N, C-alpha and C positions, 0 to 999 in steps of 0.2 A: 147422528153417529155418522161419522167419515172414514171409509175404508179407502187405503193408499195401497195401490197394488200396481204390478208390473209381471208380464211374462217372461221377463229378460233379464238377468240378474246383472249388475254392472252399472245400471241408468242414475242409481242414485236417490232408489226407493225411499230408504230410510233418512237421509239427507232431506228429503221433502217433509218426511215426517216430522224431523227433529226442527227442521223451519217453523212447520206452520205450531207445533208447541212452544217454539221461542215467541213467536207473534202473538199467541194466545197468553204466555207469562206475561210479555210486556204490556198488554191491553188490561189484566186484569180479568180474563175470563179464566174460570176454574177448569182445569183440565186432566185427563185421563189417557193415558197412552197404552195402547194393549199391544204388548210385543208379542206377533201371534208368529214371529219367524225364528225357525229353529236356532239360526244363530246368534241370537239375542243382541243384535247390534243397536236397537233403540235403548235396551236395558242398560250396557255398557257405558255408552255416551252420555247417557243422563245420570250417570253418575250414582246410582240406585246402591243401597244396603240392602241386601238380600232378605226378604223375610222370609216366613217358614217355607209358606206355599208358593206355587208358580202357576202359570197358565195351564200347562196340562194338568194339574189336579183341577184345575176349574172345568175343566173339558171331560176331565173324568167324573164329575160330580157336581153340576152346576148349583149353585146355590149361594145366597149371599154371605155365607160363613166361608166358603171357599174364596170368593172375590176378596174378602176382608182379608183372610190370611196370606193371600198372592198379592196383595196391593202395596207399595211401598212410597213415600215421598220422594221425590225426586232430589238429586242433590244439586241442581241448578239454584233453589229458592227454599225457605222455609215450610211453605204454604203455596198452594195455587196450582201445582203442577204434580200429581203422581202417576205412578207406574204399575200396570199389571204386569210382572216381570216376566220375562221369553224364559224358555228352556231348551235343550237340546232334546228332552225327553217328548217336547212335541212333536216331534216328528212319529210319533207314534201313533198321532191322529190324523196323519195326512190320507187315509185310505177310508175316511168317513164316508157314506155312502150320502144320497140325499134325505135321508130319513132320520139322520143325526145333525143336519147342519143347523138346527137350532140352539143346540148346545151354548154357544157362545151369548147368543141372543137372548135365551134363558135367564144366565147369568146377571149377565147386564141390566135386564130388567131390576134388578134389584138397587139400581143405583138411581139416585135422584137429584144430587148435590152437583151435579159437573155442567159445565155451560158448552162444554164440546168433548167428546170422545173419540180420538183417532185410532183406528186400528191400522197398524202395521202389518201385512201381509206379506206371506213368503213369495219369492218371484218364480212361481208356478202355477199350474192349472189344478193342483189336487185339492185333497177335502179342506186340508187348512186354509186356503185361500177362499174355497167356498163359501168355509164355513163362518170366515171373516167379513166376509162380503154379505152374506144371509144377514147378518146382526147389523148393516148398516141402512141407513136412509139413501145415502149418497155415496160416488164410488170415484175416486181421482185415479186416471191411470197416469203413471209417469214414465216416459220416454226420454231419448237425446236422439238429437237429428243426425243418425246412421240409418243404413238399409235396414240391418236387422232388426233393430230396434221399433223401427217404423212399421216395420210389417207385422211386429208382436202387438202393435196398439190396435190393432183390429182383432186379432183374436181373444185380446181383452175385452172389447166392448162387447163382441159376442157372447162372450162368459157373463157378462154383466145382463144381457137382454136374455140369455137361456134362464138365468137366477129369476130376473123379474117376471117372465112368463110360468114360473114353475113355483120352486119353494120360497122364493123372497119377492112376494109382490110389490113391496114397498120401495124395493133399490131401485134408483134412478144414475143414471151419470150425472156426476159434477161436471165432468171436462177431463183434457188432458194438459198436464203439466210438461211443457220442454225443458229439461235439464241439461245442465252443461252445454251450454250456448258457447261458444268462440265467436265472437263478431268478425272476423277475418276470413274463415273457413269458407269457401266455394263449395265447398260439397255439403256442408251443415245447410248453408244459403238456401242450396237445392231442396233438399230435405224439407227444409220447413216449409217452403213452398209447397213442396207435397202433401204437409200434413196441412195446411191450410186448405189447399183443393178439395182433400178427400174430407175432411171433419169441422172445416168452417167454423160455425160458433163454439163448436165443442174444444176448440184450441184456446187456453185460458190464456190471458196475457197480465203480465209481461213474460215472456221466457226466463226460466234463472239463468244465469252468467255464470261460466266454470270461473270461480274464484279461488284462490288458494285459502283463502279467511276461512273459508267454509268448513275445509277439512281441519285446519289449523283450529278451529273453535271446538270443533268436535274430539280433537286429539285432547285437548286441554279440559273437556267436559265443561263446556261452557256454554249459554244459549248463545247465537248470531248477534242477537240485540246487544250484549253486554261487550262484544269483541270490538277491540280498536280500529278506525281505518276509513277511507271512504270506499275501499272495496266490500266490506263489511256493512257498511250501512247501506247501502247499494242491494246487496241481498236481502238485509233487513227489510228494506222498502218492498222488493218483490213478494217478498213472505207476509207483508203485512196484506197487499193487495190480494193475494190469496186466501188469507183469514177472510177478509170482507165476501168474498165471494162464496165462503164457504157458510158463513154464517148470516147471511141473505138467503141461503138455500132453503123454501120453505119443508118442515116438516111434512112427513109422509105418512107418519104413526104414532 
């Protein structure tokens, strides 16, 4: 299970989640996206017809039944990509303490037919993010090459380390994804060098370029791999490589 997180909004965390889901769908890897962000952007972009339940009810009562009631097939395809749908009500769980962080993991333990589970966490350090990461084997930290986003990377990695040393000993960082990169920006080039010097091998390559095709495909509720044009092809290739890295990571439980 892969947790996608950031501690700063607006860096494209959900876009990375959707790009990974698109790459997995294209490759035939049966995938579940868990929309833990109260904004529910993954649920909306995946074109889900809402079921009776949602992820907040799963956190209320973790069980195989509540997971089943809250899971729907994504509108991107007839089969192969499901969504544990998000809800504004999930924010009520953002104050969970460490004794309750196993709720999502306990619920997802009922699942056995997915090759990949991606948890889209909120852009904060609250109980929801910690609950999402505690359910995962690996964590991806999403950032963009700007001053405040770079500063947030360190806080996110410290959170992963704290969880690993405490309630989530199986959790390990997969690495840092740098999103929305503009090739001709001097400031961004400086921040990329800064990230490389600070985090070295944790910096995943290639970075994700800023392309309008990503927003266009999401607005149309379509995977980037099905969107036409060379910009979409470039993005699809970057997400393919990121998926390769995620699937190669050894399981820790």
